[in-house]
N, CA, C, O and the ligand as a Tripos MOL2 file, in Angstrom:
@<TRIPOS>MOLECULE
protein
  317   315    80     0     0
PROTEIN
NO_CHARGES

@<TRIPOS>ATOM
      1 N          78.0210  100.6540   38.4060 N.3       1 MET1
      2 CA         79.1860   99.7990   38.6900 C.3       1 MET1
      3 C          78.8300   98.3400   38.4210 C.2       1 MET1
      4 O          77.7940   97.8550   38.8750 O.2       1 MET1
      5 N          79.6810   97.6540   37.6920 N.am      2 PHE2
      6 CA         79.4560   96.2300   37.4370 C.3       2 PHE2
      7 C          79.7860   95.4110   38.6860 C.2       2 PHE2
      8 O          80.6180   95.8150   39.4980 O.2       2 PHE2
      9 N          79.1460   94.2910   38.8290 N.am      3 SER3
     10 CA         79.5190   93.3290   39.8600 C.3       3 SER3
     11 C          80.6060   92.4070   39.2950 C.2       3 SER3
     12 O          80.8450   92.3840   38.0880 O.2       3 SER3
     13 N          81.2550   91.6540   40.1750 N.am      4 CYS4
     14 CA         82.2800   90.7130   39.7180 C.3       4 CYS4
     15 C          81.6730   89.7100   38.7360 C.2       4 CYS4
     16 O          82.3150   89.3250   37.7590 O.2       4 CYS4
     17 N          80.4670   89.3010   38.9950 N.am      5 ARG5
     18 CA         79.7820   88.3420   38.1160 C.3       5 ARG5
     19 C          79.6470   88.9160   36.6920 C.2       5 ARG5
     20 O          79.8440   88.2020   35.7080 O.2       5 ARG5
     21 N          79.3110   90.2030   36.5980 N.am      6 GLN6
     22 CA         79.1850   90.8220   35.2710 C.3       6 GLN6
     23 C          80.5380   90.9290   34.5820 C.2       6 GLN6
     24 O          80.6390   90.8130   33.3600 O.2       6 GLN6
     25 N          81.5750   91.1530   35.3820 N.am      7 ILE7
     26 CA         82.9260   91.2030   34.8170 C.3       7 ILE7
     27 C          83.2550   89.8530   34.1580 C.2       7 ILE7
     28 O          83.7700   89.8010   33.0410 O.2       7 ILE7
     29 N          82.9510   88.7820   34.8650 N.am      8 TYR8
     30 CA         83.2300   87.4510   34.3070 C.3       8 TYR8
     31 C          82.4560   87.2310   33.0120 C.2       8 TYR8
     32 O          82.9700   86.6400   32.0630 O.2       8 TYR8
     33 N          81.2050   87.7170   32.9810 N.am      9 ASP9
     34 CA         80.3850   87.5470   31.7770 C.3       9 ASP9
     35 C          80.9050   88.3680   30.5990 C.2       9 ASP9
     36 O          80.7970   87.9510   29.4460 O.2       9 ASP9
     37 N          81.4700   89.5400   30.8980 N.am     10 LEU10
     38 CA         81.8330   90.4820   29.8310 C.3      10 LEU10
     39 C          83.3000   90.4510   29.4540 C.2      10 LEU10
     40 O          83.7190   91.1370   28.5220 O.2      10 LEU10
     41 N          84.0950   89.6500   30.1790 N.am     11 ILE11
     42 CA         85.5410   89.7700   30.0110 C.3      11 ILE11
     43 C          85.9940   89.4190   28.5840 C.2      11 ILE11
     44 O          86.9400   90.0170   28.0710 O.2      11 ILE11
     45 N          85.3350   88.4700   27.9580 N.am     12 THR12
     46 CA         85.7240   88.0990   26.5920 C.3      12 THR12
     47 C          85.4470   89.2490   25.6230 C.2      12 THR12
     48 O          86.2800   89.5920   24.7840 O.2      12 THR12
     49 N          84.2560   89.8340   25.7610 N.am     13 GLU13
     50 CA         83.9160   90.9570   24.8880 C.3      13 GLU13
     51 C          84.8400   92.1410   25.1350 C.2      13 GLU13
     52 O          85.2510   92.8320   24.2030 O.2      13 GLU13
     53 N          85.1630   92.3640   26.4170 N.am     14 TYR14
     54 CA         86.0880   93.4560   26.7300 C.3      14 TYR14
     55 C          87.4270   93.2060   26.0630 C.2      14 TYR14
     56 O          87.9930   94.1010   25.4350 O.2      14 TYR14
     57 N          87.9230   92.0070   26.1980 N.am     15 ASP15
     58 CA         89.2400   91.6700   25.6760 C.3      15 ASP15
     59 C          89.2680   91.7550   24.1590 C.2      15 ASP15
     60 O          90.3010   92.0840   23.5760 O.2      15 ASP15
     61 N          88.1580   91.4650   23.5220 N.am     16 GLU16
     62 CA         88.0800   91.5610   22.0590 C.3      16 GLU16
     63 C          87.8160   92.9890   21.5940 C.2      16 GLU16
     64 O          87.8440   93.2820   20.3990 O.2      16 GLU16
     65 N          87.5560   93.8770   22.5630 N.am     17 GLY17
     66 CA         87.2920   95.2700   22.2140 C.3      17 GLY17
     67 C          85.9010   95.4850   21.6540 C.2      17 GLY17
     68 O          85.6580   96.4830   20.9760 O.2      17 GLY17
     69 N          84.9630   94.5520   21.9280 N.am     18 SER18
     70 CA         83.6280   94.6800   21.3540 C.3      18 SER18
     71 C          82.6020   95.2860   22.3210 C.2      18 SER18
     72 O          81.4150   95.3620   22.0020 O.2      18 SER18
     73 N          83.0640   95.7170   23.5020 N.am     19 LEU19
     74 CA         82.1470   96.4050   24.4200 C.3      19 LEU19
     75 C          81.9190   97.8420   23.9620 C.2      19 LEU19
     76 O          82.8070   98.4710   23.3850 O.2      19 LEU19
     77 N          80.7140   98.3540   24.2290 N.am     20 GLU20
     78 CA         80.4630   99.7700   23.9540 C.3      20 GLU20
     79 C          81.2660  100.6090   24.9450 C.2      20 GLU20
     80 O          81.6320  100.1410   26.0240 O.2      20 GLU20
     81 N          81.5310  101.8510   24.5600 N.am     21 THR21
     82 CA         82.3850  102.7120   25.3800 C.3      21 THR21
     83 C          81.8900  102.8110   26.8210 C.2      21 THR21
     84 O          82.6900  102.7390   27.7530 O.2      21 THR21
     85 N          80.5890  102.9730   27.0140 N.am     22 ALA22
     86 CA         80.0440  103.1280   28.3700 C.3      22 ALA22
     87 C          80.2960  101.8710   29.2000 C.2      22 ALA22
     88 O          80.6740  101.9570   30.3690 O.2      22 ALA22
     89 N          80.0870  100.7120   28.5950 N.am     23 ASP23
     90 CA         80.3140   99.4470   29.3110 C.3      23 ASP23
     91 C          81.7960   99.2360   29.5820 C.2      23 ASP23
     92 O          82.1980   98.7410   30.6360 O.2      23 ASP23
     93 N          82.5920   99.6270   28.5950 N.am     24 ARG24
     94 CA         84.0350   99.4940   28.7330 C.3      24 ARG24
     95 C          84.5520  100.3230   29.9080 C.2      24 ARG24
     96 O          85.4050   99.8710   30.6700 O.2      24 ARG24
     97 N          84.0320  101.5260   30.0430 N.am     25 ARG25
     98 CA         84.4500  102.3980   31.1570 C.3      25 ARG25
     99 C          84.0190  101.7980   32.4910 C.2      25 ARG25
    100 O          84.7770  101.8150   33.4610 O.2      25 ARG25
    101 N          82.7900  101.2640   32.5350 N.am     26 ARG26
    102 CA         82.3180  100.6520   33.7760 C.3      26 ARG26
    103 C          83.1430   99.4180   34.1100 C.2      26 ARG26
    104 O          83.4580   99.1570   35.2710 O.2      26 ARG26
    105 N          83.4870   98.6630   33.0680 N.am     27 PHE27
    106 CA         84.3170   97.4740   33.2570 C.3      27 PHE27
    107 C          85.6670   97.8870   33.8620 C.2      27 PHE27
    108 O          86.1220   97.3060   34.8480 O.2      27 PHE27
    109 N          86.3000   98.9040   33.2510 N.am     28 GLU28
    110 CA         87.6140   99.3500   33.7250 C.3      28 GLU28
    111 C          87.5210   99.9270   35.1330 C.2      28 GLU28
    112 O          88.4240   99.7290   35.9460 O.2      28 GLU28
    113 N          86.4280  100.6420   35.4260 N.am     29 ALA29
    114 CA         86.2530  101.2220   36.7650 C.3      29 ALA29
    115 C          86.1940  100.1190   37.8130 C.2      29 ALA29
    116 O          86.6970  100.2890   38.9230 O.2      29 ALA29
    117 N          85.5840   98.9950   37.4680 N.am     30 HIS30
    118 CA         85.5220   97.8780   38.4180 C.3      30 HIS30
    119 C          86.8940   97.2230   38.5850 C.2      30 HIS30
    120 O          87.3370   96.9560   39.7020 O.2      30 HIS30
    121 N          87.5500   96.9720   37.4660 N.am     31 VAL31
    122 CA         88.8420   96.2680   37.5130 C.3      31 VAL31
    123 C          89.8720   97.0690   38.3210 C.2      31 VAL31
    124 O          90.7070   96.4970   39.0210 O.2      31 VAL31
    125 N          89.7970   98.4080   38.2110 N.am     32 VAL32
    126 CA         90.7360   99.2580   38.9400 C.3      32 VAL32
    127 C          90.6130   99.0690   40.4460 C.2      32 VAL32
    128 O          91.6190   99.0740   41.1540 O.2      32 VAL32
    129 N          89.4020   98.9050   40.9360 N.am     33 ILE33
    130 CA         89.2150   98.8250   42.3920 C.3      33 ILE33
    131 C          89.0910   97.3930   42.8880 C.2      33 ILE33
    132 O          88.9220   97.1730   44.0870 O.2      33 ILE33
    133 N          89.1710   96.4130   41.9890 N.am     34 CYS34
    134 CA         88.9170   95.0340   42.3980 C.3      34 CYS34
    135 C          90.0940   94.1390   41.9980 C.2      34 CYS34
    136 O          90.1020   93.6000   40.8910 O.2      34 CYS34
    137 N          91.0890   93.9720   42.8800 N.am     35 PRO35
    138 CA         92.2660   93.1590   42.5480 C.3      35 PRO35
    139 C          91.9390   91.7470   42.0630 C.2      35 PRO35
    140 O          92.6100   91.2800   41.1420 O.2      35 PRO35
    141 N          90.9730   91.0500   42.6080 N.am     36 PRO36
    142 CA         90.6790   89.7100   42.0690 C.3      36 PRO36
    143 C          90.2870   89.7330   40.5950 C.2      36 PRO36
    144 O          90.7100   88.8710   39.8250 O.2      36 PRO36
    145 N          89.4740   90.7240   40.1980 N.am     37 CYS37
    146 CA         89.0750   90.8040   38.7890 C.3      37 CYS37
    147 C          90.2480   91.2280   37.9130 C.2      37 CYS37
    148 O          90.3770   90.7800   36.7730 O.2      37 CYS37
    149 N          91.0940   92.0870   38.4480 N.am     38 ARG38
    150 CA         92.3070   92.4820   37.7300 C.3      38 ARG38
    151 C          93.1900   91.2470   37.4860 C.2      38 ARG38
    152 O          93.7370   91.0690   36.3980 O.2      38 ARG38
    153 N          93.3150   90.4180   38.4930 N.am     39 GLY39
    154 CA         94.0960   89.2000   38.3490 C.3      39 GLY39
    155 C          93.4680   88.2540   37.3340 C.2      39 GLY39
    156 O          94.1580   87.6100   36.5440 O.2      39 GLY39
    157 N          92.1420   88.1890   37.3770 N.am     40 PHE40
    158 CA         91.4180   87.3440   36.4450 C.3      40 PHE40
    159 C          91.6510   87.8010   35.0090 C.2      40 PHE40
    160 O          91.8590   86.9860   34.1090 O.2      40 PHE40
    161 N          91.6130   89.1240   34.8080 N.am     41 LEU41
    162 CA         91.8290   89.6870   33.4720 C.3      41 LEU41
    163 C          93.2390   89.3920   32.9730 C.2      41 LEU41
    164 O          93.4150   88.9920   31.8220 O.2      41 LEU41
    165 N          94.2410   89.5830   33.8200 N.am     42 SER42
    166 CA         95.6070   89.3340   33.3320 C.3      42 SER42
    167 C          95.8590   87.8480   33.1190 C.2      42 SER42
    168 O          96.6160   87.4540   32.2320 O.2      42 SER42
    169 N          95.2130   87.0300   33.9450 N.am     43 GLN43
    170 CA         95.3490   85.5800   33.7610 C.3      43 GLN43
    171 C          94.7550   85.1620   32.4120 C.2      43 GLN43
    172 O          95.3250   84.3390   31.6960 O.2      43 GLN43
    173 N          93.6110   85.7420   32.0840 N.am     44 MET44
    174 CA         92.9560   85.4090   30.8330 C.3      44 MET44
    175 C          93.7870   85.8670   29.6390 C.2      44 MET44
    176 O          93.8810   85.1700   28.6290 O.2      44 MET44
    177 N          94.3970   87.0660   29.7730 N.am     45 ARG45
    178 CA         95.2430   87.5600   28.6850 C.3      45 ARG45
    179 C          96.4800   86.6960   28.5150 C.2      45 ARG45
    180 O          96.9000   86.4190   27.3910 O.2      45 ARG45
    181 N          97.0610   86.2710   29.6260 N.am     46 ALA46
    182 CA         98.2320   85.4040   29.5610 C.3      46 ALA46
    183 C          97.8710   84.0980   28.8580 C.2      46 ALA46
    184 O          98.6480   83.5780   28.0570 O.2      46 ALA46
    185 N          96.6980   83.5780   29.1610 N.am     47 THR47
    186 CA         96.2340   82.3480   28.5280 C.3      47 THR47
    187 C          96.0550   82.5450   27.0260 C.2      47 THR47
    188 O          96.4600   81.7020   26.2260 O.2      47 THR47
    189 N          95.4450   83.6650   26.6550 N.am     48 ARG48
    190 CA         95.2340   83.9520   25.2330 C.3      48 ARG48
    191 C          96.5620   84.0630   24.5010 C.2      48 ARG48
    192 O          96.7190   83.5290   23.4030 O.2      48 ARG48
    193 N          97.5170   84.7580   25.1110 N.am     49 GLU49
    194 CA         98.8180   84.9090   24.4720 C.3      49 GLU49
    195 C          99.4930   83.5600   24.3120 C.2      49 GLU49
    196 O         100.1170   83.2690   23.2920 O.2      49 GLU49
    197 N          99.3500   82.7390   25.3570 N.am     50 HIS50
    198 CA         99.9440   81.4120   25.3330 C.3      50 HIS50
    199 C          99.3480   80.5870   24.1980 C.2      50 HIS50
    200 O         100.0530   79.8210   23.5420 O.2      50 HIS50
    201 N          98.0550   80.7460   23.9740 N.am     51 LEU51
    202 CA         97.3800   80.0050   22.9160 C.3      51 LEU51
    203 C          97.6180   80.6140   21.5330 C.2      51 LEU51
    204 O          97.2590   80.0230   20.5140 O.2      51 LEU51
    205 N          98.2310   81.8110   21.5100 N.am     52 GLY52
    206 CA         98.5410   82.4320   20.2390 C.3      52 GLY52
    207 C          97.3460   82.9800   19.4940 C.2      52 GLY52
    208 O          97.3050   82.9400   18.2640 O.2      52 GLY52
    209 N          96.3590   83.4990   20.2380 N.am     53 HIS53
    210 CA         95.1700   84.0680   19.5980 C.3      53 HIS53
    211 C          95.3060   85.5720   19.3680 C.2      53 HIS53
    212 O          94.3350   86.3160   19.5050 O.2      53 HIS53
    213 N          96.4910   86.0070   19.0230 N.am     54 GLY54
    214 CA         96.6710   87.4290   18.7670 C.3      54 GLY54
    215 C          96.9790   88.1850   20.0260 C.2      54 GLY54
    216 O          96.7600   87.6780   21.1260 O.2      54 GLY54
    217 N          97.4860   89.3970   19.8860 N.am     55 SER55
    218 CA         97.8660   90.1770   21.0550 C.3      55 SER55
    219 C          96.6770   90.9900   21.5510 C.2      55 SER55
    220 O          95.9860   91.6310   20.7590 O.2      55 SER55
    221 N          96.4360   90.9670   22.8620 N.am     56 PRO56
    222 CA         95.3180   91.7320   23.4220 C.3      56 PRO56
    223 C          95.5970   93.2170   23.3710 C.2      56 PRO56
    224 O          96.7580   93.6210   23.2950 O.2      56 PRO56
    225 N          94.5530   94.0490   23.4110 N.am     57 PRO57
    226 CA         94.7770   95.5030   23.4320 C.3      57 PRO57
    227 C          95.5090   95.9220   24.6920 C.2      57 PRO57
    228 O          95.3190   95.3290   25.7530 O.2      57 PRO57
    229 N          96.3350   96.9300   24.5800 N.am     58 GLU58
    230 CA         97.1030   97.4290   25.7210 C.3      58 GLU58
    231 C          96.2060   98.2220   26.6620 C.2      58 GLU58
    232 O          95.2730   98.8940   26.2210 O.2      58 GLU58
    233 N          96.4870   98.1430   27.9480 N.am     59 PHE59
    234 CA         95.8690   99.0600   28.9000 C.3      59 PHE59
    235 C          96.4570  100.4500   28.6810 C.2      59 PHE59
    236 O          97.6650  100.5860   28.4850 O.2      59 PHE59
    237 N          95.6220  101.4780   28.7130 N.am     60 PRO60
    238 CA         96.2060  102.8310   28.6820 C.3      60 PRO60
    239 C          97.1210  103.0210   29.8960 C.2      60 PRO60
    240 O          96.8190  102.5280   30.9830 O.2      60 PRO60
    241 N          98.2270  103.7280   29.7160 N.am     61 ALA61
    242 CA         99.2200  103.8750   30.7820 C.3      61 ALA61
    243 C          98.6190  104.4730   32.0440 C.2      61 ALA61
    244 O          98.9670  104.0620   33.1510 O.2      61 ALA61
    245 N          97.7120  105.4490   31.8870 N.am     62 GLU62
    246 CA         97.1670  106.0950   33.0850 C.3      62 GLU62
    247 C          96.2620  105.1340   33.8490 C.2      62 GLU62
    248 O          96.1330  105.2430   35.0680 O.2      62 GLU62
    249 N          95.6390  104.2030   33.1470 N.am     63 LEU63
    250 CA         94.8190  103.2130   33.8360 C.3      63 LEU63
    251 C          95.7250  102.2450   34.5950 C.2      63 LEU63
    252 O          95.4200  101.8480   35.7190 O.2      63 LEU63
    253 N          96.8170  101.8780   33.9800 N.am     64 GLU64
    254 CA         97.7900  101.0000   34.6430 C.3      64 GLU64
    255 C          98.2600  101.6350   35.9440 C.2      64 GLU64
    256 O          98.3610  100.9540   36.9650 O.2      64 GLU64
    257 N          98.5520  102.9410   35.9180 N.am     65 ASP65
    258 CA         98.9710  103.6500   37.1250 C.3      65 ASP65
    259 C          97.8980  103.6210   38.1880 C.2      65 ASP65
    260 O          98.1940  103.4040   39.3630 O.2      65 ASP65
    261 N          96.6440  103.8380   37.7880 N.am     66 SER66
    262 CA         95.5930  103.8820   38.8000 C.3      66 SER66
    263 C          95.3420  102.4910   39.3690 C.2      66 SER66
    264 O          94.9480  102.3620   40.5280 O.2      66 SER66
    265 N          95.5600  101.4640   38.5830 N.am     67 ILE67
    266 CA         95.4420  100.0980   39.1110 C.3      67 ILE67
    267 C          96.5200   99.8530   40.1520 C.2      67 ILE67
    268 O          96.2530   99.3030   41.2200 O.2      67 ILE67
    269 N          97.7280  100.2620   39.8370 N.am     68 VAL68
    270 CA         98.8310  100.0630   40.7810 C.3      68 VAL68
    271 C          98.5480  100.7810   42.0890 C.2      68 VAL68
    272 O          98.7460  100.2020   43.1570 O.2      68 VAL68
    273 N          98.0870  102.0340   42.0340 N.am     69 SER69
    274 CA         97.8330  102.7460   43.2910 C.3      69 SER69
    275 C          96.6260  102.1670   44.0160 C.2      69 SER69
    276 O          96.6100  102.1270   45.2460 O.2      69 SER69
    277 N          95.6100  101.7140   43.2700 N.am     70 ALA70
    278 CA         94.4610  101.0800   43.9200 C.3      70 ALA70
    279 C          94.8960   99.7920   44.6150 C.2      70 ALA70
    280 O          94.4250   99.4700   45.7060 O.2      70 ALA70
    281 N          95.7960   99.0680   43.9680 N.am     71 PHE71
    282 CA         96.2580   97.8210   44.5500 C.3      71 PHE71
    283 C          97.0990   98.0790   45.7970 C.2      71 PHE71
    284 O          96.9890   97.3570   46.7880 O.2      71 PHE71
    285 N          97.9400   99.1130   45.7410 N.am     72 GLN72
    286 CA         98.7590   99.4420   46.9090 C.3      72 GLN72
    287 C          97.8900   99.8860   48.0760 C.2      72 GLN72
    288 O          98.1680   99.5340   49.2220 O.2      72 GLN72
    289 N          96.8410  100.6540   47.7990 N.am     73 ALA73
    290 CA         95.9130  101.0860   48.8430 C.3      73 ALA73
    291 C          95.2130   99.8660   49.4430 C.2      73 ALA73
    292 O          95.0090   99.7770   50.6540 O.2      73 ALA73
    293 N          94.8560   98.9410   48.5730 N.am     74 TRP74
    294 CA         94.1740   97.7170   49.0190 C.3      74 TRP74
    295 C          95.0960   96.8880   49.9130 C.2      74 TRP74
    296 O          94.6630   96.3510   50.9320 O.2      74 TRP74
    297 N          96.3610   96.7880   49.5290 N.am     75 LYS75
    298 CA         97.3210   96.0210   50.3230 C.3      75 LYS75
    299 C          97.5230   96.6390   51.7050 C.2      75 LYS75
    300 O          97.6560   95.9280   52.7010 O.2      75 LYS75
    301 N          97.5430   97.9820   51.7520 N.am     76 LYS76
    302 CA         97.6950   98.6640   53.0370 C.3      76 LYS76
    303 C          96.5330   98.3220   53.9650 C.2      76 LYS76
    304 O          96.7120   98.1310   55.1680 O.2      76 LYS76
    305 N          95.3410   98.2490   53.3790 N.am     77 GLN77
    306 CA         94.1580   97.9400   54.2010 C.3      77 GLN77
    307 C          94.2320   96.5330   54.7900 C.2      77 GLN77
    308 O          93.6260   96.2550   55.8240 O.2      77 GLN77
    309 N          94.9710   95.6550   54.1310 N.am     78 GLN78
    310 CA         95.0340   94.2820   54.5990 C.3      78 GLN78
    311 C          95.9190   94.1180   55.8230 C.2      78 GLN78
    312 O          95.8280   93.1190   56.5360 O.2      78 GLN78
    313 N          96.7850   95.1150   56.0650 N.am     79 ARG79
    314 CA         97.6890   94.9960   57.2210 C.3      79 ARG79
    315 C          96.9970   95.3170   58.5280 C.2      79 ARG79
    316 O          97.6220   95.2620   59.5870 O.2      79 ARG79
    317 ZN         85.4700   92.2210   40.8930 Zn       80 ZN80
@<TRIPOS>BOND
     1     1     2 1
     2     2     3 1
     3     3     4 2
     4     3     5 am
     5     5     6 1
     6     6     7 1
     7     7     8 2
     8     7     9 am
     9     9    10 1
    10    10    11 1
    11    11    12 2
    12    11    13 am
    13    13    14 1
    14    14    15 1
    15    15    16 2
    16    15    17 am
    17    17    18 1
    18    18    19 1
    19    19    20 2
    20    19    21 am
    21    21    22 1
    22    22    23 1
    23    23    24 2
    24    23    25 am
    25    25    26 1
    26    26    27 1
    27    27    28 2
    28    27    29 am
    29    29    30 1
    30    30    31 1
    31    31    32 2
    32    31    33 am
    33    33    34 1
    34    34    35 1
    35    35    36 2
    36    35    37 am
    37    37    38 1
    38    38    39 1
    39    39    40 2
    40    39    41 am
    41    41    42 1
    42    42    43 1
    43    43    44 2
    44    43    45 am
    45    45    46 1
    46    46    47 1
    47    47    48 2
    48    47    49 am
    49    49    50 1
    50    50    51 1
    51    51    52 2
    52    51    53 am
    53    53    54 1
    54    54    55 1
    55    55    56 2
    56    55    57 am
    57    57    58 1
    58    58    59 1
    59    59    60 2
    60    59    61 am
    61    61    62 1
    62    62    63 1
    63    63    64 2
    64    63    65 am
    65    65    66 1
    66    66    67 1
    67    67    68 2
    68    67    69 am
    69    69    70 1
    70    70    71 1
    71    71    72 2
    72    71    73 am
    73    73    74 1
    74    74    75 1
    75    75    76 2
    76    75    77 am
    77    77    78 1
    78    78    79 1
    79    79    80 2
    80    79    81 am
    81    81    82 1
    82    82    83 1
    83    83    84 2
    84    83    85 am
    85    85    86 1
    86    86    87 1
    87    87    88 2
    88    87    89 am
    89    89    90 1
    90    90    91 1
    91    91    92 2
    92    91    93 am
    93    93    94 1
    94    94    95 1
    95    95    96 2
    96    95    97 am
    97    97    98 1
    98    98    99 1
    99    99   100 2
   100    99   101 am
   101   101   102 1
   102   102   103 1
   103   103   104 2
   104   103   105 am
   105   105   106 1
   106   106   107 1
   107   107   108 2
   108   107   109 am
   109   109   110 1
   110   110   111 1
   111   111   112 2
   112   111   113 am
   113   113   114 1
   114   114   115 1
   115   115   116 2
   116   115   117 am
   117   117   118 1
   118   118   119 1
   119   119   120 2
   120   119   121 am
   121   121   122 1
   122   122   123 1
   123   123   124 2
   124   123   125 am
   125   125   126 1
   126   126   127 1
   127   127   128 2
   128   127   129 am
   129   129   130 1
   130   130   131 1
   131   131   132 2
   132   131   133 am
   133   133   134 1
   134   134   135 1
   135   135   136 2
   136   135   137 am
   137   137   138 1
   138   138   139 1
   139   139   140 2
   140   139   141 am
   141   141   142 1
   142   142   143 1
   143   143   144 2
   144   143   145 am
   145   145   146 1
   146   146   147 1
   147   147   148 2
   148   147   149 am
   149   149   150 1
   150   150   151 1
   151   151   152 2
   152   151   153 am
   153   153   154 1
   154   154   155 1
   155   155   156 2
   156   155   157 am
   157   157   158 1
   158   158   159 1
   159   159   160 2
   160   159   161 am
   161   161   162 1
   162   162   163 1
   163   163   164 2
   164   163   165 am
   165   165   166 1
   166   166   167 1
   167   167   168 2
   168   167   169 am
   169   169   170 1
   170   170   171 1
   171   171   172 2
   172   171   173 am
   173   173   174 1
   174   174   175 1
   175   175   176 2
   176   175   177 am
   177   177   178 1
   178   178   179 1
   179   179   180 2
   180   179   181 am
   181   181   182 1
   182   182   183 1
   183   183   184 2
   184   183   185 am
   185   185   186 1
   186   186   187 1
   187   187   188 2
   188   187   189 am
   189   189   190 1
   190   190   191 1
   191   191   192 2
   192   191   193 am
   193   193   194 1
   194   194   195 1
   195   195   196 2
   196   195   197 am
   197   197   198 1
   198   198   199 1
   199   199   200 2
   200   199   201 am
   201   201   202 1
   202   202   203 1
   203   203   204 2
   204   203   205 am
   205   205   206 1
   206   206   207 1
   207   207   208 2
   208   207   209 am
   209   209   210 1
   210   210   211 1
   211   211   212 2
   212   211   213 am
   213   213   214 1
   214   214   215 1
   215   215   216 2
   216   215   217 am
   217   217   218 1
   218   218   219 1
   219   219   220 2
   220   219   221 am
   221   221   222 1
   222   222   223 1
   223   223   224 2
   224   223   225 am
   225   225   226 1
   226   226   227 1
   227   227   228 2
   228   227   229 am
   229   229   230 1
   230   230   231 1
   231   231   232 2
   232   231   233 am
   233   233   234 1
   234   234   235 1
   235   235   236 2
   236   235   237 am
   237   237   238 1
   238   238   239 1
   239   239   240 2
   240   239   241 am
   241   241   242 1
   242   242   243 1
   243   243   244 2
   244   243   245 am
   245   245   246 1
   246   246   247 1
   247   247   248 2
   248   247   249 am
   249   249   250 1
   250   250   251 1
   251   251   252 2
   252   251   253 am
   253   253   254 1
   254   254   255 1
   255   255   256 2
   256   255   257 am
   257   257   258 1
   258   258   259 1
   259   259   260 2
   260   259   261 am
   261   261   262 1
   262   262   263 1
   263   263   264 2
   264   263   265 am
   265   265   266 1
   266   266   267 1
   267   267   268 2
   268   267   269 am
   269   269   270 1
   270   270   271 1
   271   271   272 2
   272   271   273 am
   273   273   274 1
   274   274   275 1
   275   275   276 2
   276   275   277 am
   277   277   278 1
   278   278   279 1
   279   279   280 2
   280   279   281 am
   281   281   282 1
   282   282   283 1
   283   283   284 2
   284   283   285 am
   285   285   286 1
   286   286   287 1
   287   287   288 2
   288   287   289 am
   289   289   290 1
   290   290   291 1
   291   291   292 2
   292   291   293 am
   293   293   294 1
   294   294   295 1
   295   295   296 2
   296   295   297 am
   297   297   298 1
   298   298   299 1
   299   299   300 2
   300   299   301 am
   301   301   302 1
   302   302   303 1
   303   303   304 2
   304   303   305 am
   305   305   306 1
   306   306   307 1
   307   307   308 2
   308   307   309 am
   309   309   310 1
   310   310   311 1
   311   311   312 2
   312   311   313 am
   313   313   314 1
   314   314   315 1
   315   315   316 2
@<TRIPOS>SUBSTRUCTURE
     1 MET1         2 RESIDUE 1 A MET
     2 PHE2         6 RESIDUE 1 A PHE
     3 SER3        10 RESIDUE 1 A SER
     4 CYS4        14 RESIDUE 1 A CYS
     5 ARG5        18 RESIDUE 1 A ARG
     6 GLN6        22 RESIDUE 1 A GLN
     7 ILE7        26 RESIDUE 1 A ILE
     8 TYR8        30 RESIDUE 1 A TYR
     9 ASP9        34 RESIDUE 1 A ASP
    10 LEU10       38 RESIDUE 1 A LEU
    11 ILE11       42 RESIDUE 1 A ILE
    12 THR12       46 RESIDUE 1 A THR
    13 GLU13       50 RESIDUE 1 A GLU
    14 TYR14       54 RESIDUE 1 A TYR
    15 ASP15       58 RESIDUE 1 A ASP
    16 GLU16       62 RESIDUE 1 A GLU
    17 GLY17       66 RESIDUE 1 A GLY
    18 SER18       70 RESIDUE 1 A SER
    19 LEU19       74 RESIDUE 1 A LEU
    20 GLU20       78 RESIDUE 1 A GLU
    21 THR21       82 RESIDUE 1 A THR
    22 ALA22       86 RESIDUE 1 A ALA
    23 ASP23       90 RESIDUE 1 A ASP
    24 ARG24       94 RESIDUE 1 A ARG
    25 ARG25       98 RESIDUE 1 A ARG
    26 ARG26      102 RESIDUE 1 A ARG
    27 PHE27      106 RESIDUE 1 A PHE
    28 GLU28      110 RESIDUE 1 A GLU
    29 ALA29      114 RESIDUE 1 A ALA
    30 HIS30      118 RESIDUE 1 A HIS
    31 VAL31      122 RESIDUE 1 A VAL
    32 VAL32      126 RESIDUE 1 A VAL
    33 ILE33      130 RESIDUE 1 A ILE
    34 CYS34      134 RESIDUE 1 A CYS
    35 PRO35      138 RESIDUE 1 A PRO
    36 PRO36      142 RESIDUE 1 A PRO
    37 CYS37      146 RESIDUE 1 A CYS
    38 ARG38      150 RESIDUE 1 A ARG
    39 GLY39      154 RESIDUE 1 A GLY
    40 PHE40      158 RESIDUE 1 A PHE
    41 LEU41      162 RESIDUE 1 A LEU
    42 SER42      166 RESIDUE 1 A SER
    43 GLN43      170 RESIDUE 1 A GLN
    44 MET44      174 RESIDUE 1 A MET
    45 ARG45      178 RESIDUE 1 A ARG
    46 ALA46      182 RESIDUE 1 A ALA
    47 THR47      186 RESIDUE 1 A THR
    48 ARG48      190 RESIDUE 1 A ARG
    49 GLU49      194 RESIDUE 1 A GLU
    50 HIS50      198 RESIDUE 1 A HIS
    51 LEU51      202 RESIDUE 1 A LEU
    52 GLY52      206 RESIDUE 1 A GLY
    53 HIS53      210 RESIDUE 1 A HIS
    54 GLY54      214 RESIDUE 1 A GLY
    55 SER55      218 RESIDUE 1 A SER
    56 PRO56      222 RESIDUE 1 A PRO
    57 PRO57      226 RESIDUE 1 A PRO
    58 GLU58      230 RESIDUE 1 A GLU
    59 PHE59      234 RESIDUE 1 A PHE
    60 PRO60      238 RESIDUE 1 A PRO
    61 ALA61      242 RESIDUE 1 A ALA
    62 GLU62      246 RESIDUE 1 A GLU
    63 LEU63      250 RESIDUE 1 A LEU
    64 GLU64      254 RESIDUE 1 A GLU
    65 ASP65      258 RESIDUE 1 A ASP
    66 SER66      262 RESIDUE 1 A SER
    67 ILE67      266 RESIDUE 1 A ILE
    68 VAL68      270 RESIDUE 1 A VAL
    69 SER69      274 RESIDUE 1 A SER
    70 ALA70      278 RESIDUE 1 A ALA
    71 PHE71      282 RESIDUE 1 A PHE
    72 GLN72      286 RESIDUE 1 A GLN
    73 ALA73      290 RESIDUE 1 A ALA
    74 TRP74      294 RESIDUE 1 A TRP
    75 LYS75      298 RESIDUE 1 A LYS
    76 LYS76      302 RESIDUE 1 A LYS
    77 GLN77      306 RESIDUE 1 A GLN
    78 GLN78      310 RESIDUE 1 A GLN
    79 ARG79      314 RESIDUE 1 A ARG
    80 ZN80       317 GROUP 0 **** ****
């Protein structure tokens, strides 16, 4: 499992699609369970789109679903 610090270091490579499959899976596994890193990733993509540096790769739909449920579970824990 990557730490948040490693996510910050690798986020550019992830976004460019230059991570190896194993690292990419570990990256996604972290982002799914870590709302702050998920927010960081979408913020970075929004910035890239705003700057017009091409469109980022899409999240697979099933990963998007698991992020949503992980986030909802996380929100429940906060109550
Ligand atoms: Zn994190």
